[in-house]
N, C-alpha and C positions, 0 to 999 in steps of 0.2 A: 136542307144539304145534311145535317149531322142525322135526321132519320133516314135517309138514303143510305149514308154510311153503316148505320145499326142494323137496317134492313139487309145490304148485303152483306156484312159481315156474320148475320144471323143465318143467313141464306147456304153461305158458305160453311158454317158451322154444321150447320144441321145435315149440308148435304154431307160433308167429311165424316159426320157421326153417322151417316146410314151407310156409307160406303167403306169406310175404314174397317167396320168388323167383317163385312163380307170380303174385302180383301185380305185380311188376314188369315181368315178362315180358308180361303181358298189357297193360298201359301200352306198351311196347315195340312188341307185336304190333298194338295201335291206333295207333301213330305211321308204321310201316310201312305200314300198310293204306290210309292215307288216300292217298296219291299213285297207288297202281293204282286206287281208287276214280276219283279224279277224270278219271285217263285212260281209266276204263271210260265215265265219265258224256261225257266226250268222244267218244268210239267209237260211242255208241249215239245221240248226236245226229247225228252223223255218218251212221250209217246209216239214222235217221228222214229226214233231208235226201235220202238216195238213195230211200228209198221214197215219200217225198212229190213227188220230181220224176219218180220211174216213172209215177206217175200223170197227171201232164202229158204226157209224153213217149210211153209206150205206146198206142197204138190200140187195144188189147184191154182198156183201163181200164173203159170204159162197158158191156163186155160181162162183166165179171170185178170187177166194184166190191167184192164181199164178199172176194175172196180181198187185194185189193189193200189194202183197208180194215183186215184182220186185220194184215197186215204192219205196216202204221203203229201198230195198237195196242199190238202186243207190242214194237214198240221205243221207244214212248211206256211202257209199264210198265217196261222196263229202263233206260230213264234214270230214271224216279222210284223204282225200289227203291234204285238207286245213291246217289241224293241222300237217300233216307230213312237210309241205312246212315252217309253221310255227317253228316250233322246229329245221328247219335247219336255221332259221336266228337269230341273236343276239339279242334276246327280252331285252327289259328295264324289272325293277322289277315289273311295273305296267303291263306289255304286260304277262309277265309270270303269273302273278295273274288273269290276264285276260282268260290266256289260261287255267289254272287250272278250274276257274269257269265253262268255258264251257266244260273241259269234265266232269265235277261232273255233270253238268245238263245234258250231253250226255247218263252218266249212269242212271239218274232218267227218262230221255225219254225211255229207253229200260227197265227199270225196268216197268213203266205202263204199256208200248206196249205190256207186256207179258199176260196182261189181255185177249186181241185177242185170246190165245190160251187157256187159263184158262176157260174161258165162254163156255162150251159146245153146248148151245142152244143159238144162235145169236139175236133170238127175245127178249131176257132179254136187250139188249141194246136199242128196242124199245120203251120198257116202260120208258127209262129216256132219250130220245133223246131231251128234252130241256134242261136238266141239263148238259148233255155232252156237247151240242151246247156252251151253256154258257161257259163251262169250256174252251173248245178249244178257244172261243172269247177271255176268261181271258188272258191263256198264249200267244196267238198271241201277244196280246196287251203288255204282259211283255216282248217280243222277241222284237217289235217297238219298244218301249220305251228304251232298252239297245241299239240299233243299232242306234237310234237318240243320246243318249247320249254318246256314244264313239265317239265323234269327233276329240278328241285331240289325239295325239300319246300318252302324258303324263298321261292321265285317265286311269284308270281301269273299267272295267265293272260293272255297279251296275245293279242288278235285282230289279225293285220296283214290290214286289209280294202283295200289300196292298189288292187289291181285290181278289186274288187267295183264299184265306181260305173261303170266304163267298161263292163262286162256289163249292168248295170241299164239304163243310158242308151241300149245297142243295142238292149236290149227293149222301151223305151219308144219309141223312133224307129221300129221295125217296125211 
């Protein structure tokens, strides 16, 4: 009987000895995986924004609508996949805040992307090409600053939008 208890104790101890390090490394992997996923989400939002502005700025958009829309669809999927992966991890409050900001930004991007469907005559975009290019550049700078800022796990994303209102006002004034 004593040998059975020691055999069971040894087996449980060996099992814990084998499983515990792998469980700890899995948690460490998840911790290290969060930051790249948030940066991946930021980068896919930036590429989505670039593809949307390509619809506004490329004169070939009406003729090649499927090609442009396919690119937008792929970037939206990449963003959503990174968000789904992030939601499956145990996020800190800073990271949850960052994820919420990214989702709000995604909603905003989808909102202004509807402009490509609401403007019937695509030549209107040609009239304000300079302003749209400036706006696309300003938004890209916001993304690149946010990606650079988010370098530590315990920081929330901040979006520096100081130059953005000027670009929007120039577009509206035109």
